[in-house]
N, C-alpha and C positions, 0 to 999 in steps of 0.2 A: 261538525268536523268531518271532512271527507276521509274515506278509507282508501288505501291503495287497492285498486280493483284487480280482479281475476275473472277471465272467460273461464303448670305453674313452675317457673324457673327463677333461680336466684338472680338478683341484679348483677350485671357485669361491672367490674371495677377496672377502669382504663388507665390508671397510672402504670408506667412501664415497670416501676419498682414492684407494685403489687402483683402485676401479671407475671413477672419473672420469678417471683417468690412462689407462685403456684406451680402445680404439676404442669409440665410442658405438654401442650396438646399435640397430637398427631395431625398430619395434613394429608388429605387425599386431593390430588391435583389432576383434574381430568381435562385433557385437551382434545378438541375435535377439529378435524381438518376440513376447510371449505364449506362449513355449514352456515347458511344464512338464517333468516327468521322463519323458515318453513317448519316451525314446531307449533304444537297446539297452543302453548302458553303465550306465544307471540302473535299468532294469527296470520302468519305470512302466506299460507296457502290453505284453502278450505278443505283439501282432501288429505292432508298429511296425517300420519299416524305415529304419534310419539308419546305413548302412555308413560313410559319410564322417565323421560325428560320432563314431562308435564308434572308428574308426581314430585320429582325433585324440585322443580321450580316452585311448587306450592309449599314445599317444606321449609323454605327460608325466604331469602330476598331474591327476586328476579328483576334484574335491571333491563328495562324494556327499550332503552336507547343507549346501548353500549357500542363503542366504536373502536376500530383497530388503529394502531399507529401507522400502519402501511397496508395497502390492499393486496399483499402477496406474501407467501409463506415465510421466506427467510427474514426479510426486514421486520415483519410483524413479530415473529417469535424472538428474534434477537433483541428487539426493543423491549419486549415484555420481560424477558429473562435477565437482561442487564440493567433495566431501568433507564436506558439511554435512547433517546429518539434517533430516528434516521438522520435528521438534520444535524445531530451532534456527532454521530459516528461516521457518517458518509456511507452507511450500509443502506442502499436504496433498492438493490436488485437481488434476485435469487442467487446470483453467482458471486456474491461478496461475503465471505465468511467474516463474522464480526471480529474474530481474533487477529485478522490481518489489518484492521483499521487502527489508527493511532490511538483513538479513544477506547476502542474495544479491547486492545491488546492486554491491558491490565484491569479490565472490568471485573467486578466481583458479581457473579450471577446470584440469583435468589438462593439456589441450593448451596453455593459456596459460602454465602453469608450465614445460612442456617447451620452448615457444618461447623463453622467457627463458634456457633452458639450451642453446640452439643447434639445436633441432629444427625441421624444417619439418613442419607438421601439415596433413594433407589428408584428405579423406574423401568418402564418398558413402552415400546411403541414410538410414535412420532411426537417428540417434544421440540427438538430443534429440526432444522430443515435438511433433508437429503444427506449429503456426505459431510456435514459440518456438526458433528454431535457434541463437541466440547467434553471429552471424557474426564477432564479435571473437575467437572461439576458433579460427578457421581461417585458414590461408594460401590454401587452394584447396579448392573443394568442387564436386562434380558432382551435378546438371547446371547450377546457377546461380551457382556460385562463392561463395555465402554460406550455404549450408545451408538456404535458404528452402524447398526443395522436394525431393521424391524422384521418380525416374522412375515414371510411372504404368503400371498394368497394365490390360489390356482388361477391359471389363465385359460381362456378358450383355446381350442385347437388352432394352430397357426393357419391351417387352410380355411378356417372359418372367419378369419379377421380381414377387415374390421366388421364387427357385427352389425354396425349401423349402415354399412355400404357406402360410406363417404370415402372417396379415394384419398390416400396419403393423409389420413386423419390422425395417425400416431395414437396417443393415448386419449384423444378426444373421441371416446367411443363408449358405447353402452349396450347392455343386453344381458339376459339371464344366463347363469351357468348352472350346470347340473352337478353341483357339489354341495355337501352338507356344511352347516355352520362351522363344524369342528375343524374343517380344513382351511378356514379363512384366517388370515393373519390377525385380524382384530379379535377373533375368538381366543386365539392363543395368548394375546396380550391380556384380555379380560381374565382368563384362567390364571395366568401367572400373578396378576395383581390381586385377584381374589385369594389366592393361596397365601400371599404375603399378609393380607389383611387378617387372615384367620390365625396368625401366629401371635401369641401373647408375649410380645417383646417388652423389655424393660427400658431400652433407650427410646427417646422420642423419635418418631419416624416422619419423614416426608416421602410420600409414595406418589410417583408420577405415572399417569396412565394416558398414553397418547393414541387416539383412534385415527386411522387413516381414511376411512370412509366418512363422508361422501366425496373425498377427493377422487378425481378421474383416475382410471377409467371406471365407469359404473358397472362393474361386473360383480353381482351378488347372487346368492342362491335364488332359484326361480320362484320359490314361494313368496319372496318379497315383491317381485314383479306382479305376481298373481293378486296381490292385495290392491292393485290399482289397474283395473281393466282399462285397456287402451281407449275404448270408445267413450269412456266417461271422463277422460282427462280434461281438466280445465287449464287453459293457457293464460299467461299474463296478457293483459290488455296493452297493446303497443300502439303508439302514435307514429305513423309512418314518416312524418316530417319532424320528428322529435329533435333531430340534430341541427335543424336550420338556424337555431339561435344559440348554438354552442360554439365557443372559440375553436380555432383550428387545432390546437393541441388536444382538446377534448374530443374532437371528431376523429383525430388520429388514434387516440386511445380506444375509442369505440370500435374502430375497424369493422364497420358494418358490412363491408364488402368481403370480409373473411368468414369467420364462423357463422354469423347470422345468415349470410347469403347462401352458404353451403347447406346449412340446416334446412332452410326453406326449399332450396333446389331439390334436395333428396327426400323431402317429405318426412323429416325426422323430428319435428318440433314436439309433437305429442309423445313420441317414443323417448325423447330426451328428458322431458318432464317426468315421464314414468320412471326412467332410470334414476333420476335424482331422488324422487320420492321413495323409490325402492331402496336406494342406498342409505337414505336417512332412516327408514324403518329398520334396516339391518343394524345401523349404528345404534339406534335407540335400544334394540334388543341387547346389544353387547354392553352398553352402558348400564342397562338394567341388571345384567349379571353382576357387574361390579358393585352396584349400589345395594343389591340384595346381600352380597357377601359382607359388605360393611355393616348392614343392619344386624347380622348375626355374629359379628366379630367381637372379641373381648374388649376392644377399645372404642366401640361405636359411640359411646356417650362422651368420649374425649377426643373426637376427630373432627377437625374443621375441614369442610369440603368446599372447593371452588371449582366450578366447571365453566369452561370458556371455549369459544371457537376462534380461529385466528383471523378471520375476516368473513365478509359475505360472499355472494355469488350472483351473477346475472344469468338469466335464462331467456334472453331476448329483450328484456327491458332496456330502453334507450338503444335498441338495435345492437345490443352488445351481449357477449357471452363470456363466461369465466369471471375473474376478478379484474385487476389491472385498470381501475378507474377511480375517480374521486367522487362518484355518486353514491347515494344511500345504499343501493343494492350491494356495492362492494365494501363499503366501510362498516356497515352494521353487522354485529355478531352477537353470539350468546355470551351472557355473563350472569351466573347464578351462584349464590353462596348459601351454605347452611353451617352456622357456627353455634354449636351447643352452648347455651347460656347467654347468647348475644342476639342472634336472629330469632324472629318469631314466625310461625307458619303463616303463609298467605301474604307475605310482603311483596309488593310490586312498587318499584321505584321508577318514576318517569324521568328522573334526572339524567342529563346527558353525561355519560362517564366514558372512561377510556380503559383499554387493557393495560395501559401504563400505570393504572392505579392499583393493580394487583400486588406489585412488589411492596410499596409502602403500607398497604393494608395488612399484608402478612406480617410485616415487621411489627406493626402495632398490636395486632391481635395475639401474636405469639410472645410479645414482650422482648423481642430481639433488640440488640443495640441499633440505634438509628444510623443511617448512612447519609452522608452529604452527597449532593449531586443527583439524587434520584429524581427523575423528571415525571413524576406523577403525584397524585394527591390521595391520601388515605380515604377510604370509603367507610370508615367506622361510623361516622355520623349517620350515613344513610343505612348502614346495617342495623343500627339501633332504631332509627326512625326513617323508613323509606321515603318519606316526604320532606325530610330535612333539606333546607336550602343548600344550593351549591353554586358557586360563582364561576368556576372554570369550565369552559367549553371543551369539547373533544377536538383534537387536532390529528389529521391524517395526512401523510406525505406519500406521494408516488413519484419517484424520480427526483432528482435534485431541483429544488426551488418550486416544486408544484405542491401546493398545500390546500387543504380544505378545513374550515372551521365550522363545527356543528354545535349550535346551541339548542335549547329546547324547541325554538320555533324556526330558526334560520340555518341555512347552509350557505357559507360564503367560500368560494374557491378562487384562488389566484394562481395562474400558471406562470412558468418561468419567463414567458414573453410578455407578461402583463395582462393577458386575457383573463376575463372574470366571468363567474357565474354566481347568481344569487337566487336561492329558492326559499319560498315560504312553505316549510314542511307541514304546517298545520292545514293550510288551505290548498296545497299542491303536493301531496305526498308522493306523487309519481314523478315529481321534478320535470314537469312538461313545459313550464314557462320560466325562462331566465329573465329575472328582473334587474340584472346588473346595470343595464343601460338607462334605467329610469332615474331622472334627476332627483326625485323625491326620496330616493334611497341612498343618496351620497353620504349623509351623516352615519347611517347604519353601516354602510360598507367600511367607513373609516374606523368605526368602533370595533367591528369584527376583525378588521385587518390588524388591530393592535395586538391580537393574540398570535399572529404569525411569528415564526422564529426570527430572531434578530440576525442570525447568520445561517448559511447553509454550507455544511462541511463539504469539501471536495469528495468526489467519488472514492470510496475505499478500493483497494486492490481486489482483483477478481481471482477466482480459482475455478478449475473445471467442476461442473455439476455432475453428480452421480446420476444414473438413470432414475427416472420417476419411480417412486415406490408403488408397488401394486398391492 
């Protein structure tokens, strides 16, 4: 197989009746923004340093082929939290709050459902996107009790911006800052969540912890940059004619004349990779603080933990940067579970799964009442046995009627204008060769296309975006 290149516990009883009769478990729900597979447990980059994430991945089940419902923050998070796909709600872009959509208006989010089942639901940091926090989903939120904001991080002096020297780059920027961890927003989130975990509460709790790094801009304390000397940075291997066999919409999404061209022109590729690695290392340290607080908490043995990232990220692969595409680098994300009494240490599941599967999985493991219309499949079978078979592929949508189906071997993408891509992920993990035009794959494409949505909801109404969270 080719690799993507770079320059004693009691048995679990699963009937809902039996589970509901038992003491309700607490839930620690950790969300990470814009983190791809550059963690040690997934092998995405040989130089990454993520000891805390790797330790957690080894403590339960690590899904090595997990994918988002949409490759951008708002639609991905809205789909995960409501259990409704973008093609159902019409929430395709970051400027579409799900509560403005016809299907999303009366949606019952994960936390709303658990509240009706007797849970107190609290949180801090980035769970929903930007200015669309859905306050009705929370009992308590830090810092403003409604989820309207996240703790802010320090910025470099204005006269030093942009740190990367790329003109008019806005938040597409990176560089070290001379501030301690304690001044960073994610540190404040970690401290608040840790304090909540230390309390010996009687009500069952759902505690959400949303980390904003490694979301842009990549401003983190200098010590994290120092972990990755610039002269040793390894870049992704890129094929300069990679987009020659990609349909026009895919080429448009790549926008190789934008970010990628500017990064090359200003000699910032190594510094960008350094900034992303530094931001990941910082995030890992903050997640470590939370996980250590859990280990010493009074409810540690009764707390189910799920950790996820909202989508992947490109750093030049396919001549593209950021997310906003239907390729592997954008769709693949973290998904790790540790459920006392259910998961066993060292579990690695190669099954292709989706963030849409989190909602139905929580319902089952917590013994909560089932909900009709949830567009995901429970992962309990794979949590019990990571190698358990799974039929459903992962479906990712970017914009109306643009979809990608990911199985364990194949990725099939169909764009709104009928353009197609087909990649053999086992033999071509870089997705360098589009096989869609080859006649011998006609039957395979038809089979994969059967998993595409039957309908694509019209675009949901939009609302002004708040400024990017720093």
